[in-house]
C-alpha positions as CSV (number, residue, x, y, z in Angstrom):
1,M,5.0,133.7,-198.8
2,G,7.2,131.4,-201.0
3,E,7.0,127.6,-200.9
4,R,10.4,127.3,-199.2
5,A,9.5,129.9,-196.4
6,R,6.1,128.3,-195.8
7,E,7.7,124.8,-195.6
8,L,10.4,126.0,-193.2
9,L,7.9,127.8,-190.9
10,I,5.7,124.7,-190.7
11,L,8.7,122.4,-190.0
12,I,9.9,124.7,-187.1
13,A,6.4,125.2,-185.7
14,G,5.9,121.4,-185.7
15,D,9.2,120.7,-184.1
16,I,8.5,123.2,-181.3
17,V,5.1,121.6,-180.7
18,C,6.8,118.2,-180.5
19,F,9.4,119.4,-178.0
20,V,6.7,121.0,-175.7
21,T,4.3,118.1,-176.1
22,A,7.1,115.6,-175.3
23,M,7.8,117.5,-172.1
24,W,4.2,117.3,-171.0
25,L,4.0,113.5,-171.8
26,T,7.3,113.1,-169.9
27,L,5.8,114.6,-166.8
28,L,2.7,112.3,-167.2
29,V,4.9,109.2,-167.5
30,R,7.4,110.2,-164.8
31,Y,4.8,111.0,-162.1
32,L,2.0,108.8,-163.3
33,E,-0.6,111.6,-162.8
34,W,-2.1,114.4,-164.8
35,P,0.6,117.2,-164.8
36,S,-0.5,120.1,-162.6
37,T,-0.3,123.6,-163.9
38,V,2.5,124.4,-161.3
39,R,4.6,121.5,-162.5
40,V,4.2,122.3,-166.1
41,V,5.1,125.9,-165.6
42,E,8.3,125.2,-163.6
43,H,9.5,122.9,-166.4
44,L,8.3,125.0,-169.3
45,E,10.7,127.9,-168.9
46,P,13.9,125.9,-169.1
47,W,12.4,123.8,-171.8
48,L,11.7,126.9,-174.0
49,W,15.4,127.9,-173.6
50,L,16.4,124.4,-174.5
51,T,14.1,124.4,-177.5
52,A,16.0,127.4,-179.0
53,I,19.3,125.4,-178.6
54,W,17.7,122.3,-180.0
55,L,16.4,124.1,-183.1
56,F,20.0,125.3,-183.7
57,I,21.2,121.7,-183.5
58,F,18.5,120.5,-185.8
59,Y,19.7,123.2,-188.3
60,S,23.3,122.2,-187.9
61,A,22.4,118.5,-188.4
62,G,20.7,119.3,-191.7
63,L,17.1,118.7,-190.6
64,Y,16.1,122.1,-192.2
65,D,18.3,121.8,-195.3
66,K,16.8,123.1,-198.5
67,H,17.6,120.3,-200.9
68,T,18.0,117.2,-198.8
69,T,15.3,114.6,-199.2
70,Y,16.0,111.7,-196.8
71,L,14.9,108.2,-197.2
72,K,12.6,107.3,-194.2
73,S,15.2,105.1,-192.7
74,L,17.9,107.7,-193.0
75,L,15.6,110.5,-191.6
76,L,14.8,108.3,-188.6
77,S,18.5,107.7,-187.9
78,R,19.2,111.4,-188.2
79,I,16.4,112.3,-185.8
80,V,17.6,109.7,-183.2
81,N,21.2,110.7,-183.3
82,T,20.4,114.5,-183.2
83,Q,18.0,114.0,-180.3
84,I,20.7,112.1,-178.4
85,V,23.0,115.1,-178.9
86,N,20.2,117.5,-177.8
87,I,19.7,115.5,-174.6
88,L,23.4,115.6,-173.8
89,I,23.4,119.3,-174.3
90,A,20.4,119.7,-172.1
91,A,22.1,117.7,-169.3
92,L,25.1,120.0,-169.6
93,V,22.8,123.1,-169.4
94,F,21.1,121.8,-166.3
95,M,24.5,121.2,-164.6
96,I,25.6,124.8,-165.4
97,I,22.3,126.8,-164.9
98,P,20.4,126.3,-161.6
99,F,16.8,126.1,-163.0
100,G,15.5,124.6,-159.7
101,I,14.6,121.2,-161.2
102,A,16.7,118.0,-161.4
103,P,15.5,116.3,-164.6
104,K,17.9,113.3,-164.8
105,T,15.1,110.7,-165.1
106,N,13.0,113.2,-167.1
107,L,15.6,113.6,-169.7
108,V,15.9,109.8,-170.3
109,I,12.1,109.5,-170.6
110,Y,12.0,112.7,-172.8
111,L,14.6,111.2,-175.2
112,G,12.3,108.3,-176.1
113,V,9.1,110.3,-176.2
114,S,10.6,113.1,-178.3
115,I,12.1,110.7,-180.8
116,V,8.7,109.1,-181.3
117,L,6.9,112.5,-181.7
118,V,9.4,114.1,-184.0
119,A,9.7,111.0,-186.2
120,A,5.9,110.8,-186.5
121,W,5.7,114.5,-187.3
122,R,8.5,114.4,-189.9
123,L,7.7,111.1,-191.5
124,W,3.9,111.2,-191.7
125,L,2.1,114.3,-190.3
126,F,4.1,117.0,-192.1
127,N,2.7,115.9,-195.5
128,Y,-0.8,116.6,-194.2
129,F,0.0,120.0,-192.9
130,S,2.0,121.0,-195.9
131,P,0.2,119.5,-198.9
132,K,1.8,120.1,-202.3
133,T,-0.1,120.4,-205.5
134,S,1.9,118.8,-208.3
135,H,2.1,121.2,-211.1
136,R,3.2,120.3,-214.7
137,A,6.0,122.4,-216.1
138,I,7.9,122.9,-219.3
139,L,11.6,124.0,-219.4
140,L,12.7,126.1,-222.3
141,A,16.5,126.3,-221.8
142,S,19.7,124.6,-223.0
143,G,23.0,123.5,-221.6
144,P,24.2,121.4,-218.6
145,E,22.6,123.7,-216.1
146,A,19.2,123.0,-217.6
147,I,19.8,119.3,-217.3
148,E,21.0,119.8,-213.7
149,L,17.8,121.6,-212.8
150,V,15.5,119.0,-214.4
151,D,17.4,116.2,-212.6
152,E,17.1,118.0,-209.2
153,I,13.4,118.9,-209.6
154,N,12.1,115.6,-211.1
155,N,14.0,113.4,-208.7
156,N,13.1,115.2,-205.5
157,D,9.5,115.1,-204.2
158,R,9.9,118.2,-202.0
159,Y,9.2,120.4,-205.0
160,D,5.6,121.1,-206.0
161,Y,6.1,120.8,-209.8
162,T,7.6,118.4,-212.3
163,F,9.1,119.1,-215.8
164,V,7.1,117.1,-218.3
165,R,9.0,118.5,-221.3
166,I,12.4,120.0,-222.0
167,I,12.8,122.1,-225.1
168,D,16.3,123.3,-225.9
169,D,17.4,125.7,-228.6
170,S,18.2,123.0,-231.1
171,A,14.7,121.5,-230.7
172,A,13.1,124.9,-231.0
173,E,15.1,125.8,-234.1
174,A,14.2,122.4,-235.8
175,T,10.4,122.8,-235.1
176,P,8.4,124.6,-237.9
177,D,5.9,127.1,-236.6
178,F,7.4,126.8,-233.1
179,E,5.1,129.4,-231.5
180,S,1.8,127.7,-232.3
181,K,3.1,124.2,-231.5
182,L,4.3,125.5,-228.1
183,V,0.9,127.0,-227.3
184,S,-0.8,123.7,-228.3
185,L,1.7,121.7,-226.2
186,I,0.9,123.9,-223.2
187,N,-2.8,123.2,-223.6
188,E,-2.5,119.5,-224.3
189,E,-0.1,118.8,-221.4
190,N,-2.1,121.0,-219.0
191,V,1.0,123.0,-218.2
192,S,0.8,125.5,-215.3
193,I,4.4,126.6,-215.1
194,I,6.9,127.6,-217.8
195,V,10.5,128.0,-216.8
196,A,12.4,129.7,-219.7
197,N,15.7,131.4,-220.5
198,P,14.5,134.8,-221.6
199,R,17.8,135.5,-223.4
200,S,17.3,132.7,-225.9
201,A,16.7,134.0,-229.4
202,H,13.9,131.4,-229.9
203,I,12.2,132.4,-226.6
204,E,12.3,136.1,-227.5
205,K,10.3,135.3,-230.7
206,V,7.5,133.6,-228.7
207,L,7.5,135.9,-225.7
208,P,4.5,138.0,-227.0
209,A,2.4,134.9,-227.1
210,L,3.6,133.6,-223.7
211,F,3.1,137.0,-222.2
212,D,-0.5,137.1,-223.4
213,L,-1.2,133.6,-221.9
214,A,0.7,134.2,-218.6
215,F,-0.1,137.8,-217.7
216,L,-3.4,138.6,-219.5
217,K,-5.2,135.3,-219.5
218,F,-3.4,133.9,-216.4
219,Q,-3.2,130.4,-218.0
220,F,0.2,129.6,-216.4
221,T,3.1,131.1,-214.3
222,F,6.1,132.3,-216.3
223,L,9.5,132.0,-214.4
224,D,13.0,133.1,-215.3
225,F,15.3,130.0,-215.6
226,Y,18.3,131.8,-214.1
227,K,16.2,132.9,-211.0
228,V,14.8,129.4,-210.6
229,Y,18.3,127.8,-210.8
230,E,19.7,130.3,-208.2
231,D,16.8,129.7,-205.8
232,T,17.1,125.9,-206.2
233,F,20.8,125.5,-205.8
234,D,21.8,128.6,-203.9
235,R,24.4,129.5,-206.5
236,I,24.5,131.6,-209.6
237,P,24.3,129.8,-213.0
238,L,27.5,130.8,-214.7
239,S,25.7,130.9,-218.1
240,A,23.8,134.0,-216.8
241,L,27.0,136.0,-216.5
242,R,27.3,138.9,-218.8
243,Y,28.4,142.5,-218.2
244,D,24.9,143.6,-217.6
245,W,24.4,141.0,-214.9
246,F,27.2,142.5,-212.8
247,I,25.9,146.0,-213.3
248,A,22.5,144.9,-212.1
249,H,23.5,142.7,-209.2
250,V,26.9,143.6,-207.8
251,S,27.4,146.6,-205.5
252,Q,30.4,147.7,-203.4
253,S,28.5,148.3,-200.2
254,K,25.2,146.7,-199.2
255,S,24.4,149.2,-196.5
256,L,26.1,151.2,-193.8
257,V,24.4,149.2,-191.1
258,Y,25.6,145.9,-192.6
259,D,29.1,147.1,-193.2
260,F,29.4,148.6,-189.6
261,F,28.0,145.5,-187.9
262,K,30.1,143.1,-190.0
263,R,33.3,145.0,-189.2
264,T,32.4,145.1,-185.5
265,V,31.8,141.3,-185.4
266,D,35.1,140.7,-187.3
267,I,37.1,142.6,-184.7
268,V,35.4,141.1,-181.6
269,L,35.6,137.5,-182.9
270,S,39.1,137.9,-184.3
271,V,40.4,138.9,-180.8
272,I,38.7,135.8,-179.3
273,L,40.1,133.5,-181.9
274,G,43.5,135.1,-181.6
275,A,43.5,134.4,-177.9
276,V,42.6,130.8,-178.5
277,L,45.5,130.4,-181.0
278,L,47.9,131.9,-178.5
279,I,46.9,129.3,-175.9
280,L,47.2,126.4,-178.4
281,L,50.5,127.5,-180.0
282,P,52.9,125.8,-177.5
283,F,51.1,122.4,-178.0
284,I,51.2,122.8,-181.8
285,W,54.9,123.6,-181.7
286,L,55.6,120.6,-179.5
287,A,53.6,118.3,-181.8
288,K,55.5,119.6,-184.8
289,K,58.8,119.0,-183.1
290,I,57.9,115.5,-182.2
291,E,56.9,114.7,-185.8
292,G,60.1,116.4,-187.1
293,K,58.6,117.4,-190.5
294,G,58.0,121.0,-191.6
295,D,59.7,122.5,-188.6
296,A,58.6,126.0,-189.2
297,L,55.6,127.0,-187.1
298,F,54.3,129.8,-189.3
299,M,54.4,130.5,-193.0
300,T,53.4,133.4,-195.2
301,Q,51.4,133.1,-198.4
302,D,51.1,135.5,-201.3
303,R,47.4,135.7,-201.9
304,I,44.9,137.8,-203.9
305,G,43.0,140.3,-201.8
306,R,40.0,142.6,-202.4
307,F,39.9,144.3,-205.8
308,N,42.6,141.8,-206.9
309,H,45.3,143.6,-204.8
310,P,48.2,141.4,-203.7
311,M,48.4,140.6,-200.0
312,Q,50.2,138.3,-197.6
313,V,48.5,136.1,-195.1
314,L,50.0,134.3,-192.1
315,K,49.2,130.6,-191.6
316,L,50.4,127.7,-189.6
317,Q,52.6,125.5,-191.9
318,T,50.9,122.2,-192.8
319,M,53.2,120.9,-195.5
320,T,56.8,119.9,-195.5
321,T,57.9,123.0,-197.5
322,N,56.4,126.4,-198.0
323,D,55.5,127.2,-201.7
324,A,54.0,130.6,-200.9
325,A,52.9,131.5,-204.5
326,S,52.1,128.0,-205.8
327,G,49.9,127.6,-208.8
328,T,49.3,123.9,-208.2
329,W,46.6,121.6,-206.8
330,T,47.3,119.5,-203.7
331,N,47.9,116.3,-205.8
332,E,50.4,118.2,-208.0
333,D,52.2,119.4,-204.9
334,A,52.4,115.8,-203.6
335,A,53.8,114.7,-207.0
336,K,56.7,117.2,-206.5
337,G,57.4,115.8,-203.0
338,N,55.6,118.5,-201.0
339,Q,53.5,116.5,-198.5
340,I,51.0,117.4,-195.8
341,T,52.4,116.4,-192.4
342,R,50.4,114.5,-189.9
343,V,50.2,117.6,-187.6
344,G,49.3,119.6,-190.7
345,A,46.5,117.3,-191.6
346,F,45.0,117.8,-188.1
347,L,45.4,121.6,-188.4
348,R,43.6,121.6,-191.7
349,K,40.8,119.3,-190.5
350,T,40.2,121.6,-187.5
351,S,40.9,124.8,-189.6
352,L,43.4,125.8,-186.9
353,D,45.9,126.6,-189.7
354,E,43.7,129.5,-190.7
355,Y,43.6,131.1,-187.3
356,P,46.6,133.4,-187.8
357,Q,44.6,135.1,-190.6
358,V,42.7,136.9,-187.8
359,W,45.6,139.3,-188.0
360,N,44.6,140.2,-191.6
361,V,41.0,140.5,-190.4
362,L,42.0,143.0,-187.7
363,K,44.0,145.0,-190.3
364,G,40.9,145.2,-192.4
365,E,42.3,143.2,-195.3
366,M,40.0,140.3,-194.8
367,S,36.7,139.4,-193.1
368,L,35.7,136.3,-191.1
369,I,33.0,135.6,-193.8
370,G,33.6,136.0,-197.5
371,P,35.0,134.2,-200.6
372,R,38.2,132.4,-199.8
373,N,41.1,134.1,-201.4
374,D,43.4,132.2,-203.7
375,I,47.2,131.7,-203.5
376,A,48.6,134.2,-206.1
377,G,49.8,131.6,-208.6
378,L,46.7,129.5,-208.5
379,G,44.4,132.6,-208.7
380,A,46.2,133.7,-211.8
381,R,45.9,130.3,-213.4
382,L,42.2,130.1,-212.7
383,A,41.6,133.7,-214.0
384,E,43.0,132.6,-217.3
385,E,40.8,129.5,-217.5
386,I,37.4,130.8,-216.1
387,P,35.6,133.9,-217.5
388,Y,34.8,136.6,-214.9
389,Y,36.7,134.6,-212.2
390,N,38.3,137.7,-210.6
391,I,34.8,139.2,-209.8
392,R,34.7,137.0,-206.7
393,N,37.4,139.4,-205.3
394,F,35.0,142.3,-205.4
395,V,34.4,141.9,-201.7
396,K,36.8,141.3,-198.8
397,P,38.0,137.7,-198.8
398,G,37.0,135.6,-195.8
399,I,38.3,132.8,-193.7
400,S,35.0,130.9,-194.2
401,G,32.5,131.4,-196.9
402,W,29.3,130.3,-198.7
403,A,31.3,128.0,-201.1
404,Q,33.3,126.2,-198.3
405,T,30.1,125.4,-196.4
406,N,28.0,124.2,-199.4
407,Q,30.4,122.6,-201.9
408,H,31.8,119.1,-201.4
409,Y,35.2,119.0,-202.9
410,M,37.1,116.0,-204.4
411,G,38.0,113.3,-201.9
412,T,38.8,114.6,-198.4
413,N,40.1,118.0,-199.7
414,I,38.7,121.2,-198.2
415,S,39.4,123.4,-201.2
416,P,38.8,123.0,-205.0
417,Q,41.2,120.6,-206.8
418,S,40.2,121.1,-210.4
419,I,39.0,123.7,-212.9
420,E,35.5,122.3,-212.7
421,E,35.3,122.5,-208.9
422,S,36.6,126.0,-209.1
423,R,33.8,126.9,-211.5
424,V,31.2,125.6,-209.1
425,R,33.0,127.5,-206.3
426,L,32.7,130.7,-208.4
427,A,29.0,130.1,-208.7
428,Y,28.6,129.9,-204.9
429,D,30.9,132.9,-204.4
430,L,29.0,135.1,-206.8
431,Y,25.8,134.1,-205.0
432,Y,27.3,135.5,-201.8
433,V,28.6,138.7,-203.5
434,K,25.1,139.3,-204.8
435,N,23.0,138.3,-201.7
436,R,25.4,139.1,-198.8
437,S,23.6,140.1,-195.7
438,L,23.7,139.6,-191.9
439,W,21.3,136.6,-192.2
440,L,23.5,135.0,-194.9
441,D,26.6,135.6,-192.8
442,L,24.9,134.0,-189.8
443,A,23.9,131.0,-192.0
444,I,27.5,130.6,-193.0
445,V,28.7,130.7,-189.4
446,I,26.2,127.9,-188.5
447,K,27.2,125.9,-191.6
448,T,30.9,126.3,-190.8
449,F,30.2,124.7,-187.4
450,K,28.4,121.8,-189.2
451,T,31.3,121.5,-191.7
452,L,33.9,121.3,-189.0
453,I,32.0,118.6,-187.2
454,S,31.5,116.6,-190.4
455,R,35.3,116.5,-191.0
456,F,35.6,114.2,-188.0
457,G,33.4,111.6,-189.5
458,I,30.2,112.4,-187.7
459,K,28.4,114.1,-190.5
460,V,25.5,111.6,-190.5
461,K,25.6,111.0,-186.7
462,L,25.0,114.6,-185.7
């Protein structure tokens, strides 16, 4: 089992123990007597159902995030606010479902008890149950992605190793007798992990010696830099992209089961979202009339579909004019006088402007989950600037995707606003193209829920 999987299982198991223990202590405090078996059992069933909901809320609140290391004060604040949300949800559940118990006072007591237990578990006890051995590592790679990896690993104590040396191509080239000096460095620094770019010409020369030490003498663990980067950041390092990478990692269909299930979910949820849109349309139309800007309710956009085929999508208009094939960023549109309306800002924040695209989903041109497709003009502009950019269109585009739920764009924008942001988005999109699965799609749905909430300024509070 990998370090991340083991850490996640321990966290979840500990949280469940805290929830159940807090229930037992709540009964002890509430009735001032040792809880009887009958009383525990009648509370245990609804509490187990609530625990499943609470774990989902913990995930949405970022308490199981892979890379986030909270300061203790910030972690405590996150736990308190998340548990308040959990208790409110529990109160709503008890109002709807007749479990046979009336836990109003219990929930108040439980709030305080659970916060203390979860905080103690997360802040202090977890380190005892999940001890980490600090390994010393060397990085043999060049470029900004190598610097990015070192910065992440060495400044985040959730990882069980630290880079003690970075050797890039220029340093390797300038070092006489590089192989023997590298072996000496490994021994002197007591290195147990080497992360290396196997494509580097200098690494290829010393691979026989490293192979002997790693796989025959078991002196250290040898890891592929590209794989470590991908596992650390959940995106593909763009420096890894070559023709052979796409041949090895990109396929048209993952499996018949996945394709069938994904299409079924697309159809069912699109019908539901379409019904919601029909209910809201009169109110949106009225709000646009009151504001008096961008009178058109709908607009069509020329976009790039799967396999780079042109397609048209239907959207709620959010700007004063419709530039359906624009090749510009939002700030460039504003400079030309095309402004986002107040109603449009709300539609964008809630993603309601995207709902008409369920029609494209029903037609099979799009999916609910997948890389966001570009407006035709902007997509052509990016394809000229970024190598391999159009490979992201290898799968059906989606209304929500891995990039939208993981990348933080410039300012308050909800899409890339520069070439560099688009490069990072491509890295996330290619991660999805390579690793797409039902579990990854489910993770995107949950993260989409979290992203929508964060747009209303409650990212930290939830």
